[in-house]
C-alpha positions as CSV (number, residue, x, y, z in Angstrom):
1,M,122.5,252.3,95.2
2,L,123.6,252.3,98.4
3,R,121.1,250.6,101.7
4,P,120.5,252.6,104.8
5,P,122.0,251.4,108.0
6,D,120.6,249.1,110.0
7,A,120.3,247.9,113.3
8,A,123.7,246.5,113.3
9,Y,125.5,249.1,111.9
10,E,124.5,251.3,114.5
11,V,125.6,249.4,117.2
12,R,129.1,248.9,115.7
13,N,129.2,252.2,115.6
14,E,128.0,253.1,118.9
15,H,130.2,250.6,120.8
16,P,133.4,252.1,119.5
17,R,132.2,255.9,120.6
18,Q,130.9,254.7,123.9
19,L,134.1,253.1,125.0
20,E,135.8,256.4,123.7
21,Q,133.5,258.2,125.8
22,V,134.5,256.2,129.0
23,S,137.5,255.6,128.7
24,A,138.0,259.5,128.7
25,Q,135.8,259.5,131.9
26,A,137.8,256.8,133.3
27,R,140.9,258.9,133.2
28,R,139.8,261.9,134.2
29,A,137.8,260.7,137.0
30,E,141.0,259.0,138.2
31,Q,138.3,255.8,139.1
32,V,141.6,254.0,140.5
33,P,143.6,255.7,142.8
34,P,147.3,255.8,141.7
35,L,148.1,254.9,145.5
36,E,146.1,251.6,144.5
37,A,148.2,250.5,141.7
38,A,151.1,251.4,143.6
39,T,150.5,249.3,146.0
40,E,149.2,246.7,143.7
41,A,152.5,247.1,141.8
42,G,154.5,247.0,144.8
43,P,157.5,244.4,145.8
44,R,155.3,241.3,144.7
45,S,155.8,243.0,141.3
46,G,159.5,242.8,141.5
47,A,158.2,246.8,140.5
48,Q,159.5,248.6,143.8
49,G,161.7,251.8,142.4
50,N,159.9,251.1,138.8
51,S,157.6,253.8,138.5
52,W,156.6,252.2,134.7
53,A,156.1,249.3,136.3
54,I,153.5,250.8,138.8
55,F,152.0,253.2,136.0
56,K,151.3,250.2,133.7
57,T,149.1,249.1,136.8
58,F,147.6,252.0,137.1
59,L,146.8,252.1,133.1
60,D,145.9,248.5,133.0
61,A,143.5,249.3,136.3
62,V,141.6,252.3,134.7
63,A,141.9,250.2,131.3
64,D,139.6,247.4,133.4
65,A,137.2,250.3,135.1
66,A,136.6,251.3,131.8
67,A,136.0,248.5,129.7
68,A,133.8,246.4,132.2
69,P,130.5,248.8,131.4
70,V,131.1,248.6,128.1
71,A,132.0,244.6,127.6
72,A,128.5,244.2,129.9
73,K,126.6,246.2,127.6
74,Y,127.7,244.8,124.4
75,T,128.6,241.5,125.1
76,G,126.0,239.0,123.2
77,V,125.0,242.5,121.3
78,L,128.4,242.4,119.0
79,A,130.6,239.8,118.6
80,A,133.5,239.8,120.6
81,A,132.7,242.1,122.4
82,D,133.8,240.3,125.4
83,V,137.3,239.4,124.0
84,F,138.3,242.7,122.5
85,T,136.7,245.7,124.8
86,R,139.5,245.7,127.3
87,D,142.2,246.1,124.7
88,N,140.5,248.6,122.9
89,A,139.6,250.4,126.0
90,W,143.9,250.4,126.8
91,T,144.8,251.4,123.4
92,L,142.1,254.4,123.5
93,L,143.5,255.5,126.9
94,E,147.1,255.4,125.4
95,S,145.8,257.9,122.8
96,L,144.2,260.0,125.3
97,R,147.0,260.2,127.5
98,I,149.4,261.0,124.9
99,D,147.0,263.4,122.9
100,T,146.9,265.2,126.4
101,G,150.9,264.9,126.9
102,V,150.9,263.1,130.1
103,L,153.8,261.1,128.8
104,G,155.3,259.7,132.0
105,P,154.0,258.3,134.9
106,F,151.5,260.0,137.2
107,G,151.2,263.2,135.7
108,I,154.6,263.6,134.5
109,R,155.0,266.3,131.7
110,P,157.8,266.9,129.2
């Protein structure tokens, strides 16, 4: 016999839904200006002239921005939310990016 969902079940299901929503918003809103990422990944990191290194820095910054509010909400409520939310946000952003056809640095489309 199946038991009705409990509060923990709801939390476990709400976390990924909220993370996906916030990740999509962060990607669309460009909360992190691409120029800021280019500056951060500049000559210090050896990324000068390497648009993919700059693009990864940008994606990392967007993942950080997307994960922060979700991790803050679920830390102490959902085990390891503080540990894995950022990695999950990065993966969601990659999936959203590929699904929408943004395959190269800064909106380059095939």
